[in-house]
C-alpha positions as a LaTeX table, in Angstrom:
\begin{tabular}{lrrr}
\hline
Residue & $x$ (\AA) & $y$ (\AA) & $z$ (\AA) \\
\hline
Asp1 & 19.07 & $-22.87$ & 0.01 \\
Lys2 & 21.15 & $-21.05$ & 2.52 \\
His3 & 18.59 & $-19.41$ & 4.67 \\
Asn4 & 17.17 & $-23.48$ & 6.00 \\
Gly5 & 13.87 & $-22.91$ & 8.24 \\
Asp6 & 14.46 & $-19.03$ & 8.11 \\
Thr7 & 10.54 & $-18.07$ & 7.16 \\
Val8 & 11.78 & $-13.47$ & 6.74 \\
Ala9 & 14.42 & $-15.85$ & 4.05 \\
Thr10 & 11.75 & $-17.69$ & 2.23 \\
Ser11 & 8.53 & $-14.39$ & 2.33 \\
Lys12 & 11.23 & $-12.25$ & 0.79 \\
Phe13 & 12.71 & $-14.41$ & $-1.24$ \\
Gln14 & 8.49 & $-15.55$ & $-2.97$ \\
Glu15 & 7.90 & $-12.17$ & $-2.81$ \\
Ile16 & 10.60 & $-11.34$ & $-5.27$ \\
Asn17 & 9.63 & $-14.35$ & $-7.24$ \\
Glu18 & 6.49 & $-12.76$ & $-7.48$ \\
Ala19 & 7.35 & $-9.23$ & $-8.21$ \\
Tyr20 & 10.14 & $-11.23$ & $-11.17$ \\
Asn21 & 6.76 & $-13.03$ & $-12.20$ \\
Val22 & 4.52 & $-10.32$ & $-12.73$ \\
Leu23 & 7.26 & $-8.26$ & $-14.64$ \\
Met24 & 7.93 & $-10.61$ & $-17.01$ \\
Asp25 & 4.48 & $-11.21$ & $-18.10$ \\
Pro26 & 2.56 & $-8.68$ & $-20.75$ \\
Ala27 & $-0.64$ & $-8.92$ & $-19.35$ \\
Leu28 & 0.18 & $-8.30$ & $-15.25$ \\
Arg29 & 3.08 & $-5.97$ & $-16.57$ \\
Phe30 & 0.06 & $-4.20$ & $-18.13$ \\
Glu31 & $-2.00$ & $-4.62$ & $-14.99$ \\
Tyr32 & 0.82 & $-3.67$ & $-11.85$ \\
Asp33 & 1.81 & $-0.19$ & $-14.65$ \\
Phe34 & $-1.96$ & 0.53 & $-14.95$ \\
Thr35 & $-3.32$ & 0.66 & $-11.99$ \\
Gly36 & 0.07 & 0.51 & $-9.15$ \\
Ile37 & $-1.14$ & $-2.70$ & $-7.84$ \\
Tyr38 & $-0.90$ & $-6.19$ & $-8.22$ \\
Glu39 & $-3.48$ & $-8.58$ & $-6.82$ \\
Ile40 & $-3.76$ & $-5.79$ & $-3.96$ \\
His41 & $-7.46$ & $-7.88$ & $-3.08$ \\
Lys42 & $-5.17$ & $-10.60$ & $-1.71$ \\
Tyr43 & $-3.53$ & $-9.36$ & 1.54 \\
Thr44 & $-5.76$ & $-7.30$ & 4.64 \\
Leu45 & $-5.94$ & $-3.85$ & 4.87 \\
Arg46 & $-3.65$ & $-4.76$ & 7.93 \\
Glu47 & $-0.59$ & $-6.77$ & 5.94 \\
Tyr48 & $-1.11$ & $-3.83$ & 2.96 \\
Leu49 & $-0.29$ & $-1.66$ & 4.79 \\
Gly50 & 2.71 & $-3.23$ & 6.80 \\
Arg51 & 4.06 & $-2.55$ & 3.59 \\
Phe52 & 4.65 & 1.16 & 4.00 \\
Lys53 & 5.88 & 0.57 & 7.54 \\
Gly54 & 8.10 & 2.87 & 8.43 \\
Met55 & 6.37 & 6.44 & 6.38 \\
Ile56 & 3.68 & 8.74 & 7.04 \\
Leu57 & 0.79 & 8.26 & 5.00 \\
Thr58 & $-1.59$ & 11.76 & 4.84 \\
Cys59 & $-5.04$ & 12.32 & 3.32 \\
Asn60 & $-3.31$ & 13.75 & 0.29 \\
Gly61 & $-0.52$ & 11.58 & 0.18 \\
Leu62 & $-3.60$ & 9.56 & 0.16 \\
Gly63 & $-5.27$ & 12.19 & $-2.91$ \\
Ile64 & $-8.14$ & 12.81 & $-0.55$ \\
Ser65 & $-9.20$ & 15.89 & 0.07 \\
His66 & $-8.68$ & 16.68 & 3.95 \\
Ser67 & $-10.82$ & 19.27 & 4.05 \\
Ser68 & $-14.25$ & 17.24 & 3.10 \\
Ser69 & $-13.42$ & 14.20 & 5.38 \\
Pro70 & $-15.67$ & 13.18 & 7.50 \\
Trp71 & $-12.90$ & 12.80 & 10.52 \\
Ser72 & $-12.01$ & 16.54 & 10.27 \\
Gln73 & $-15.58$ & 17.81 & 9.72 \\
Gln74 & $-16.28$ & 16.41 & 13.33 \\
Leu75 & $-13.03$ & 17.59 & 14.58 \\
Gly76 & $-14.03$ & 21.15 & 13.42 \\
Glu77 & $-10.94$ & 21.50 & 11.27 \\
Gly78 & $-11.03$ & 23.08 & 7.65 \\
Ser79 & $-13.54$ & 25.66 & 9.27 \\
Asn80 & $-12.50$ & 29.25 & 9.25 \\
Thr81 & $-13.54$ & 30.45 & 12.70 \\
Thr82 & $-12.32$ & 31.21 & 15.18 \\
Glu83 & $-13.73$ & 30.91 & 19.46 \\
\hline
\end{tabular}
């Protein structure tokens, strides 16, 4: 082990190994190809969103209609009235 004791390197190696195993197993590969997600339930919301660090996630990017979101309604966004 070139990085003995390096928890970041160990974690990254385990992540790569898991991805390799998913790609090599036809059933797991099908699940991933079909959903784009593999075992998402094993992550907390913070861990899952941490995978997108540095990216901007928007309502439209998540497939959510911005004008119909409860936040936009509460903030008065999407209304065509002027004050």
